[in-house]
C-alpha positions as CSV (number, residue, x, y, z in Angstrom):
1,M,0.2,0.1,0.1
2,K,1.2,3.3,-0.8
3,I,0.7,6.0,1.5
4,D,-1.4,9.4,0.2
5,L,1.1,12.4,1.8
6,Q,-2.1,14.7,1.2
7,A,-3.9,11.9,3.1
8,V,-1.3,12.3,6.0
9,E,-1.7,15.6,5.9
10,E,-4.7,16.3,6.3
11,A,-5.1,13.4,9.0
12,A,-2.5,15.2,11.0
13,K,-4.4,18.6,10.6
14,Q,-7.3,17.0,11.8
15,T,-6.5,14.7,14.6
16,Y,-4.9,17.9,16.0
17,I,-8.2,19.5,15.9
18,R,-10.6,16.6,17.1
19,A,-8.2,16.4,20.6
20,L,-8.5,19.9,21.4
21,K,-12.1,19.4,20.9
22,A,-13.5,16.0,22.0
23,L,-12.5,14.6,25.1
24,P,-12.0,10.4,24.8
25,P,-14.8,8.4,26.4
26,D,-12.7,6.4,28.8
27,I,-11.7,9.7,30.6
28,K,-14.9,10.8,30.6
29,G,-15.8,7.4,32.0
30,G,-12.7,8.1,34.3
31,F,-14.7,11.6,35.5
32,A,-18.3,9.4,36.1
33,R,-16.4,6.9,38.3
34,L,-14.9,9.4,40.5
35,T,-17.6,11.3,40.3
36,E,-19.4,8.4,41.9
37,T,-17.0,7.4,44.5
38,E,-15.6,11.1,46.0
39,T,-16.8,11.7,49.5
40,A,-15.5,15.4,50.1
41,P,-18.4,17.6,49.0
42,R,-16.2,20.2,47.6
43,A,-14.0,17.7,45.8
44,H,-17.2,16.1,44.4
45,D,-18.9,19.7,43.2
46,I,-15.3,20.8,41.2
47,L,-15.6,17.3,39.1
48,L,-19.2,17.9,38.0
49,T,-18.2,21.6,37.0
50,M,-15.1,19.9,34.8
51,V,-18.0,17.9,33.3
52,K,-20.1,20.6,32.4
53,N,-17.5,22.5,31.4
54,I,-16.5,19.6,29.0
55,D,-20.1,19.7,27.9
56,V,-20.4,22.8,26.9
57,A,-17.2,23.0,25.5
58,E,-18.1,20.2,23.1
59,A,-21.6,21.2,22.6
60,N,-20.5,24.6,21.3
61,D,-17.3,23.0,18.9
62,N,-15.0,24.8,21.3
63,L,-11.6,23.9,22.8
64,L,-11.6,22.1,25.9
65,C,-8.9,23.9,26.9
66,Q,-7.0,26.9,25.9
67,D,-3.4,25.6,26.2
68,T,-3.0,23.6,22.5
69,G,-0.1,22.0,24.1
70,V,3.6,20.7,22.4
71,P,1.9,18.7,19.3
72,I,3.3,15.3,19.6
73,Y,2.4,12.7,16.8
74,N,2.8,9.1,17.2
75,V,3.3,7.3,13.9
76,T,2.7,3.2,13.5
77,I,3.6,1.7,10.5
78,G,2.1,-1.9,9.4
79,R,3.7,-4.2,6.7
80,N,3.6,-4.1,3.4
81,V,3.3,-0.1,3.4
82,E,5.0,2.4,1.4
83,V,5.9,5.3,2.2
84,D,9.4,7.9,2.1
85,G,10.1,9.0,5.5
86,T,11.3,12.3,5.2
87,D,8.2,12.9,3.1
88,L,6.0,11.6,5.8
89,V,7.5,13.8,8.7
90,A,7.0,17.1,6.6
91,A,3.6,16.2,5.3
92,I,2.9,15.6,9.5
93,R,4.2,19.1,9.8
94,R,2.0,20.8,7.3
95,G,-1.1,19.3,8.6
96,C,0.3,21.1,12.2
97,E,0.7,23.7,10.5
98,R,-2.3,23.9,8.8
99,A,-4.8,23.2,11.6
100,T,-2.8,26.4,14.0
101,R,-3.5,28.7,11.0
102,E,-6.6,27.7,9.4
103,H,-8.7,26.6,12.6
104,P,-7.4,29.1,13.7
105,L,-5.7,27.8,17.4
106,R,-3.3,29.6,19.7
107,S,0.3,28.2,19.2
108,S,2.0,27.7,22.2
109,V,5.2,27.0,20.5
110,V,8.2,29.2,20.9
111,H,11.7,29.5,20.3
112,P,13.3,28.4,23.5
113,L,15.8,31.3,24.1
114,T,14.9,33.9,22.2
115,R,11.1,32.7,23.1
116,K,9.8,33.9,19.2
117,N,6.4,32.5,18.5
118,E,6.0,31.4,14.9
119,H,2.1,30.8,15.5
120,T,2.3,27.6,13.6
121,S,2.7,25.3,16.6
122,C,5.7,24.4,14.9
123,G,9.5,24.8,15.5
124,I,13.2,23.6,16.3
125,G,11.9,19.6,16.6
126,V,8.3,20.5,17.1
127,P,5.7,18.7,16.1
128,V,7.5,15.5,17.8
129,I,7.0,13.0,15.7
130,H,8.1,9.6,16.8
131,V,8.0,6.3,14.4
132,D,7.2,2.9,15.4
133,F,6.4,-0.8,13.6
134,S,3.5,-2.8,13.5
135,A,3.0,-6.2,12.2
136,Q,-0.6,-5.4,11.2
137,P,-0.7,-5.1,7.4
138,E,-1.6,-2.1,4.9
139,R,-2.4,0.3,7.6
140,L,-0.7,3.5,9.0
141,E,-1.7,5.0,12.0
142,I,-1.4,8.6,13.4
143,Q,-2.0,9.2,17.1
144,M,-2.0,13.4,18.0
145,I,-1.3,14.0,21.8
146,P,-1.4,18.1,22.4
147,K,0.5,18.2,25.6
148,G,-0.3,21.0,27.9
149,S,2.8,22.7,29.9
150,G,0.7,22.4,33.0
151,S,1.2,18.4,33.0
152,E,4.4,18.3,31.3
153,N,6.2,21.1,33.9
154,N,5.6,18.2,36.4
155,S,8.3,15.5,34.6
156,F,10.3,14.2,37.1
157,L,13.8,11.5,36.4
158,K,15.3,9.7,39.3
159,M,18.3,7.5,38.9
160,A,17.3,5.1,41.6
161,I,19.9,2.6,43.1
162,P,18.7,-0.8,42.6
163,A,19.1,-1.5,46.6
164,E,16.9,0.3,47.3
165,G,14.2,-1.7,46.1
166,V,10.3,-1.0,44.9
167,D,10.1,0.9,48.1
168,A,12.3,3.5,46.4
169,I,10.5,3.3,43.4
170,K,6.6,3.9,45.4
171,E,8.4,7.1,47.5
172,F,9.4,8.7,44.1
173,V,6.2,8.7,42.8
174,V,4.2,9.5,45.9
175,D,6.6,12.1,46.3
176,C,6.3,13.5,42.4
177,V,2.5,13.5,42.9
178,I,2.7,15.8,46.1
179,N,5.2,18.5,44.7
180,A,2.8,18.7,41.9
181,G,-0.4,19.4,43.8
182,G,-3.2,21.2,41.8
183,K,-0.3,22.4,39.3
184,T,-1.2,19.4,36.7
185,C,-4.8,20.1,36.8
186,P,-6.1,17.0,38.8
187,P,-7.3,14.7,38.3
188,T,-4.3,13.3,36.6
189,I,-3.4,10.1,34.3
190,V,0.2,9.5,36.2
191,G,2.7,7.8,34.2
192,V,5.2,5.9,35.3
193,G,8.4,4.6,33.6
194,I,10.7,2.1,34.9
195,G,13.8,1.0,33.7
196,G,15.9,1.5,30.0
197,T,18.0,4.4,30.1
198,S,17.8,8.2,31.4
199,D,15.9,8.9,27.8
200,L,14.2,5.3,27.6
201,C,12.7,6.0,31.0
202,V,11.2,9.6,30.2
203,A,9.7,8.5,26.8
204,L,8.3,5.1,28.9
205,A,7.0,7.7,31.2
206,K,5.0,9.6,28.7
207,R,3.5,6.6,27.0
208,A,2.1,5.1,29.8
209,A,0.5,8.9,30.9
210,V,-1.4,8.6,27.3
211,R,-2.1,5.0,27.7
212,P,-6.0,4.9,28.1
213,L,-7.7,4.7,30.9
214,G,-8.8,0.6,32.3
215,S,-5.5,-0.7,30.1
216,V,-2.9,-2.3,32.3
217,C,0.6,-3.0,32.4
218,E,1.5,-6.0,30.7
219,D,4.1,-6.9,32.7
220,P,2.3,-8.7,36.0
221,E,4.8,-7.1,38.7
222,G,4.2,-3.9,36.6
223,A,0.1,-4.3,36.8
224,K,0.1,-5.1,40.4
225,L,2.6,-2.0,41.0
226,E,0.0,0.0,39.1
227,R,-3.0,-1.0,41.3
228,E,-0.8,-0.3,44.5
229,L,0.5,3.0,43.6
230,T,-2.8,4.3,42.5
231,Q,-4.5,3.6,45.5
232,A,-1.8,5.3,47.4
233,V,-1.9,8.4,45.2
234,N,-5.6,8.6,45.8
235,R,-5.4,8.5,49.5
236,L,-2.3,11.9,49.9
237,G,-5.7,14.3,49.5
238,V,-4.8,16.5,46.3
239,G,-7.8,15.9,45.2
240,P,-9.6,17.7,42.0
241,Q,-7.7,21.4,41.0
242,G,-5.4,20.2,44.3
243,L,-8.1,21.6,46.2
244,G,-8.6,18.4,48.2
245,G,-10.7,15.1,48.4
246,D,-10.4,11.6,47.2
247,S,-9.6,12.1,43.4
248,T,-6.1,13.0,42.9
249,A,-5.7,10.5,39.8
250,F,-7.6,8.6,37.3
251,A,-5.1,5.7,37.3
252,V,-1.1,5.3,37.8
253,H,-0.1,3.8,34.8
254,I,3.3,2.1,34.2
255,E,5.4,1.1,31.4
256,L,8.7,-1.0,31.7
257,A,12.0,-1.9,30.1
258,A,15.4,-4.3,31.2
259,T,18.3,-1.9,32.4
260,H,21.7,-2.2,33.9
261,I,22.4,-4.4,36.8
262,T,24.2,-1.1,38.6
263,M,21.0,1.5,37.9
264,N,17.2,1.7,38.5
265,P,15.9,4.8,36.4
266,V,12.4,5.9,37.6
267,A,10.5,8.7,35.5
268,V,6.9,10.4,36.2
269,N,4.9,12.2,33.8
270,M,1.7,13.2,34.1
271,Q,-1.1,13.9,31.8
272,C,-4.1,16.7,33.0
273,H,-7.7,15.9,33.4
274,S,-7.9,17.1,30.1
275,A,-6.3,14.1,28.6
276,R,-6.6,14.6,24.9
277,R,-5.7,12.4,22.5
278,S,-7.3,11.7,18.9
279,R,-6.2,8.8,16.4
280,A,-6.4,8.8,12.1
281,T,-5.5,5.3,10.5
282,I,-4.8,4.9,6.9
283,T,-6.0,2.1,5.1
284,P,-6.6,1.0,1.4
285,D,-10.6,1.7,2.4
286,G,-9.6,5.5,3.2
287,V,-9.2,7.4,6.6
288,A,-11.4,6.2,10.0
289,Y,-10.9,8.7,13.1
290,G,-11.0,7.6,16.7
291,Y,-9.2,8.1,19.8
């Protein structure tokens, strides 16, 4: 299957806009569960206000949040897919620029030193584009994630000592959630990366943060730790918007990688309550959109 680059460009544009305007069903389900279990009256009211904000935004075809984030595109290329990598990246960048100019969207992307904003949501190394491969035939998937600064500013890495064991991992994650407080606009998805190298560990944490609610770490020990940390985080009392309550996080998600015998990297990356994402799947039958 030869990929139509115009379809890629349009998909990059549409997924950006769709991600900013419609919250995935699993996140809405997460709000429903937290609303049912929240015991603090003020926190319960805050959750209801958040849900109303989502409903009003979607009903009026408006943005869920004013922060359009740093655009991230995760591309998965299946078997028997023919596409030039350089052209693919260029098409995604054009689609990102078009979404910002034609919608229009507020560009949040600036030069790191001059702070100049080109008003395209693009810049040096941005949009962030990750490419992976799949055994599924004749399909190319583009997942778009607008990562806002409230959640991204609360990113942490620790090169833990292996002898400290799992308890050190738990302590680090809990401390990160406490330090973040209300700055991440909780309830959050707390993404945790464990193992690998420092850069891989941080990437794993972000991958964990954008996993759908209800998904579970494929490793049994990782899945067990997810359950334990989700319970621990929601006992901290941070609550919605950091104003107290039981609903600090929808969930803690963990992704693992093998690591060196003398180190154990641990990273935390959080997703705010507006956990936005959108997906386009390109096949011989056309383009299908989802979450």
